[in-house]
N, C-alpha and C positions, 0 to 999 in steps of 0.2 A: 455621658462620660466617654472619653476616648480611652480604649484599652491599649497600653503600651507594651507591645510584644516586639522583640527584636526582629528586624527585617533580615531575612536569610541572606540576601545579597551583601549587606554590610558585614555581617558576621563572617561569611565565607571569605570576603576580601581581606578582612583584618586577620583572620585565622591563617590564611595563606601567607600574608606578608610576615607575620610574626614567626611562623614555622620556618620560613626560608632564612631567617636571621639567627636561628637557634644554634648555639655552640655548646657542646658538652665535653667535659674532661673529668678524669678521675686520677687520684693518687692514693692508691689503697682504698680505704673506706671513706676518703674525703672527696666529695663530689662538687663540681662547679657547673652551673647552668647559666648561660647568658643569652640575651636576645635584645632586640629593639622593639619597644612598644611605647605608646603614649608619647611619641616624639622624643624619647630619651633611651638611655641604656638601662637594662634590667640585669641584675646579677644576683644569683642565689648560691650560697655556699652552705653545704651541710655535710654532716657525718652520719653514715648509716652502714651497718654491716651486711644487710641483706640486699643483694643486687636487685632482686625483683621489687623490693620496696622502693629502692632508689629510682628505678625506671618508672614505676607507677606514679610516684610523686612528681617526677619531672614532667611526665605527660599531663598530669592533672594541672600542674602549675602553668604550663604553656597554654592549655585550653582555657583556664580561668582568666589569665592575663588578656588573651584575645577577646574573650567574651566581655570582660570589664571595659576594655577600650571601645569595643563596638557599641556598648550600651551607654557609656557616659561621656564620650567625646562630643563636644558641641560642633565639631567640624563635619559630622555626618548628619545629613538631614534626616536619615532614617533611624538614628539613635534615639534613645529615650530622651536625652537632653535636647537633641535637635528638634524632637516633636513637641516637647514642653515649650521651647522657645518659639516655634512656629505657631503654637496655639495661644501665644500671649494675647490677652484681651478676650479670649474665647473660653473653650470648654475645659473642664477638669481632665487631668490625665491620671489614669490608674497606675499604682505602684505595686511592685511585688515586694516581698519581705526584704530583699537585699537593698532595693532602692529606698525603702522606708527607713532602714537602718542608716544609710548614708545621709539622707536628708535630715534625719533626726540628729545626726552628728553635726550637720551644718547649723541646726538650731542652737545646739550647745556651744559650738565654737564661736559663732557670731556673738553670743552673749558673753562668753568668757573673754573674748578679745576686745570687748567694749566697742564693737562696731568696726575695729580696724581690719577685721577679716570679713569680707562681704562677698559671698558666692553669687549674689545677684547684681554684680557690677559690670555685666557684659556691655551695656551701652557705653561705658567709659573705655573699655578695652577696644571696642570698635572704633572709637574716636581717636585714641592715641595709637597710631599704627606704626610700630617700630620697623616694619618690613617695607614701608613705602620708600621710594627712592626718587627724590630725597625725602627723609622723614619730615612729617608736617607737625606743626604745633597748632592745635585748635584754638579758635577764638574763645574768649571768656563766655560769650553768650552760648556757644555750643557746649561748653563744659557744664554750664548751669542747666541747660536743657537736658543733658544726659543725666545729671545728678537727680533730676526729678523722676527719672525712670529706674533709679537704682535703690537698693536697700532691701536686704533679706527680710526685714520686718514687714515689708509690703507683700511678700509672697504668702499666698493662702494655702494652708495645710489642714487636712483632716485625715483621719485614719485611712491609709491605703490610697491617698490621692493628693495631687498638688495642682495648683493653678496660679498662673501669672495674671493678675487682674487688668493690667493695662497693656495695650498694644505697644510694642517697642521695648518692653522689658526683656531680660534675658539672663540665663544662668550660665556661669562658667565655673567648672570645678577644678580649675588649675591650681588653686591654693589648698586643696584638700584631697583630691582624687588619688594622686599617686601615693600620698601618705596613708590614706585609708587602705589602698591596695597592699601596701607593705604589711600593715597589721593583719589583714585577712590572709595573706600568704603565710605569715608566721603561724597563724591559727590553724591553717590547713596542714602545715607540717607537723605541728604538735598533735593534732587530732590523729595523725597516722603514726605516732610514736617516734617522730624525729624531733629531738629536743635540742640538739646542737646545730643551730642554723642562723645564718645571716641573710636578710633580704634587703637589697639596695636598689632603689629605683630613683634614678636621677640624683644620686648621692645623698638622698634622704634614706635612712636605713633603720632597721631594728634587728637586734640580736637576741637569741635565746641560748641559754647554756653557755658553753665555752668553745673556743676554737681548739681543734685537736692539738694536744700536746702542750697547751697553755692553761692558765687559770682564768682566762677571760677572752674578750675580743678587744683588739687594739686598733684604734681608728685614728688616722692622721687628719689634721685640720689644715686646709690650705690657707696660705697667705693670700688675702684678697688682691686680685690683680696679678698674681704670680702663679699661674697654673703649674702644678707639679712640685711646688715648694711648700712644705708644711711648716707652720710656725710652732706647732706642738702636736703631741699625740695624746689621746685619752684612752682610759681603760674602762670598759663597760661590760656588764653582764645583765641580761634580761631587761634591757633598756633600749630606747631609740635615740637617734641623733639626727637632727635636721638643721640645715643652714640656709639662711635667706640672704641674698645680696644681689646687687645689680651691676657688679663690676664687669660682667661679661656682655651685658646687653644695655647699651646706652647710645646716645648720640649728642652732638653739640650743635647748637644753633645760636648765632649772634653772641658767642662767648659764654653761653650758659649750657651746662650739662643736664641732660634729661635721662634719668634711669627708667627701667621698665616696671618698677614696682610703684603702683599708684596708691595714694592715700584716698580710700573711698569716701572719706568725710569731706575732702576738699575737691576731689576730681583731678588733682595735680600729681605729677611724679614726686616721690619722696625726695626731699632736699634738706636733710637735717644733719648731715655729716656722717651718717652711718655708712659703713662699707660692708659689713657682714654681721649676722647674728647667728650663733650656734646655740641650740637648746638640747639638753639631755633630759628626757622625760620617760615615763613608764611605757608610753606607746607613741607611735610615729604620727598619728593624727594630731595629738596634743602637741608634740614637739614641733611639727610643721607649722601649725596655726600660730603657736606662741612665737616662733622665730620670725614669722612674717609680721605679726602684730607688734612685736618689740621693735622690729626694723622701722615700721611705720611710726610708732610712738616716739622713737628716739631713745638715747641711752638712759636717761633718768626715769622717764615714765615706763620705758620698756623693762628695766630691771625691777622697778616697783611692781609691775604686772607679774613678772616671773615669781617674785617673792610671795605672791598670793597663793601659790600652788605648791603644796608639799611634795617633796621628792623630785622637784624640777630645778635644774641648774642651767646657767647660761653665761655666755661671754658675748659682749657687744663690742665689735671693733669699729672705731671711728677713724677719721683722718688723723687724729692726734693721740689716741689712747685706746686701751682695752679696759672695758668695764666688766667685772665679773660678779656673779652672785657669791654669797658667803662660802659655799662649799663646792664651787666649780673646781677649784684646785685639787680637791680630794680625788677627782677622776684622772688627774695628770700623774703618770708614773714618775717616781723620783729615783 
């Protein structure tokens, strides 16, 4: 078995990059910490009266974020995920308690989403390269071959270890990693007695308590394709909000639009009329996975999936309508 310990060079590089991007501000007891990590923006707002506690939490949060990226990004060969992928078809990789929790969450979310969320779909992500210039559309035979190597159900797991049984398989945690990190950072804040906090990573967020001077946290929901313009706002306390959509990352080829969200069941980009799905749930991991799953499934199946989970509400925006769960409007201030 291969022991998965972080490579110091990777962690040092990520720690330095994240630290250089950190910005802090304070308005009385209301603090804001921002940085860039995991290829996106990170923003933490919190209320605390003790300056020493505020400084301690901010230092801890930045260190945790850097360590998380260095461990779970597939883009570093020396990361845990990088080594799991490089060992595909080979040996078991040992997991620590944090990794065990994250991959157990993958187990649950794959089942909950009915396979619409697949953290072992890396062969498809490698095939559909939206950064290529010009973007390329793979052949059907290539998609079929990649699908043979996908599927979280093929990943072998045992207590404290993981293994990809076939060469060419690969894990990408882009659909769960940032959301899991949001939840963990909220937990870290609460463990230190900070109960009024919002953690936002890439616009997927979770709040605890209330925003100072108000009775909740108020979140604006962007109109798909119109950055900066909100179509509504929602009021939340002790919940998470996540949105999935492909209106920022897509390309056209021969008159057809290709978005960046793949249906792991077909190997093709989603093309069902969805523009965005926003989910309100008790935690960000669940909100993020259900928003992606509902986007993949489409408005009817997506709303039906959301209705299977108590305490979860959603709005699915398509090219022609907005489909809402029964109590989504209860979160919209009147």
